Each structure stands twice: as structure tokens, then as C-alpha cells.
C-alpha positions as CSV (number, residue, x, y, z in Angstrom):
1,M,84.0,124.6,114.3
2,A,83.1,128.2,113.4
3,L,85.8,130.4,112.0
4,E,85.1,133.0,114.7
5,T,85.7,130.4,117.4
6,L,89.0,129.4,115.7
7,Q,90.1,133.0,115.5
8,E,89.3,133.5,119.2
9,Q,91.3,130.4,120.1
10,A,94.2,131.5,117.9
11,A,94.2,135.0,119.5
12,R,94.4,133.5,123.0
13,L,97.5,131.6,121.8
14,G,99.0,134.8,120.3
15,I,98.5,133.7,116.7
16,I,97.5,136.4,114.1
17,S,95.0,134.7,111.9
18,G,94.5,137.2,109.1
19,D,92.8,135.6,106.1
20,M,93.9,132.0,106.8
21,S,91.6,129.2,105.9
22,P,90.2,127.3,108.8
23,T,92.5,124.3,108.1
24,A,95.6,126.5,108.0
25,L,94.6,128.2,111.2
26,I,94.0,124.8,112.9
27,R,97.5,123.7,111.8
28,R,99.0,126.9,113.3
29,I,97.1,126.2,116.6
30,Q,98.3,122.6,116.6
31,V,101.9,123.8,116.2
32,R,101.5,126.3,119.0
33,M,100.0,123.6,121.3
34,G,103.0,121.3,120.6
35,E,101.1,118.9,118.4
36,E,101.8,117.6,114.9
37,P,100.2,120.0,112.3
38,C,98.2,117.2,110.6
39,C,94.7,118.6,110.2
40,G,93.3,118.0,106.7
41,T,96.5,116.3,105.4
42,D,96.6,112.8,104.0
43,R,97.5,111.5,107.4
44,R,93.8,111.8,108.3
45,Y,93.1,108.6,106.4
46,L,95.1,106.6,109.0
47,C,94.3,108.7,112.0
48,R,92.9,106.8,115.0
49,R,92.6,109.8,117.4
50,T,89.0,110.0,118.3
51,D,89.6,112.5,121.1
52,C,91.1,115.2,118.8
53,Q,89.2,118.5,119.0
54,W,89.8,119.0,115.3
55,R,88.5,115.6,114.1
56,A,85.2,116.9,112.5
57,E,87.0,119.6,110.5
58,C,89.9,117.3,109.6
59,Q,87.7,114.5,108.3
60,K,85.6,116.6,106.0
61,L,85.9,115.8,102.3
62,V,88.2,118.2,100.5
63,A,89.3,118.3,96.9
64,A,92.9,117.2,96.5
65,W,93.9,120.5,94.9
66,Q,92.7,122.4,98.0
67,R,94.9,120.5,100.5
């Protein structure tokens, strides 16, 4: 998902995005939507939610030091 699209969605939810990384922004959106802020965490290895709108971003390979 493009950063601009994420920022637009965050703005609609009243979230000020500033200079957040896409993953941090997704987590803020998840919290605002009442979901567990799990995007990009180690929980992704056990995640079975195929209907999650963040799945593609969440499942990307990321260096451990960047999580």
C-alpha cells in the first residue's frame, strides 16, 4: 500500500501521521479501528488472517533490527 494512501486513511481516522514509517502508521490505524496492532511484528509468522487489508505490508521481509 502506498504511503500516501495510508496517510489519507489515517487522516480520515483523525491520526496525525507526521514522519511515521508505514508499519508504525498501520499499527496506529489498527488501534484506532479496535484491532490488535500486530502489523510487522513477530506475530505475523503465526497469522492465519487472509482477509486482513494489511497482509501484504505485514508479510514483507524486514530485518530484525528494523521491527
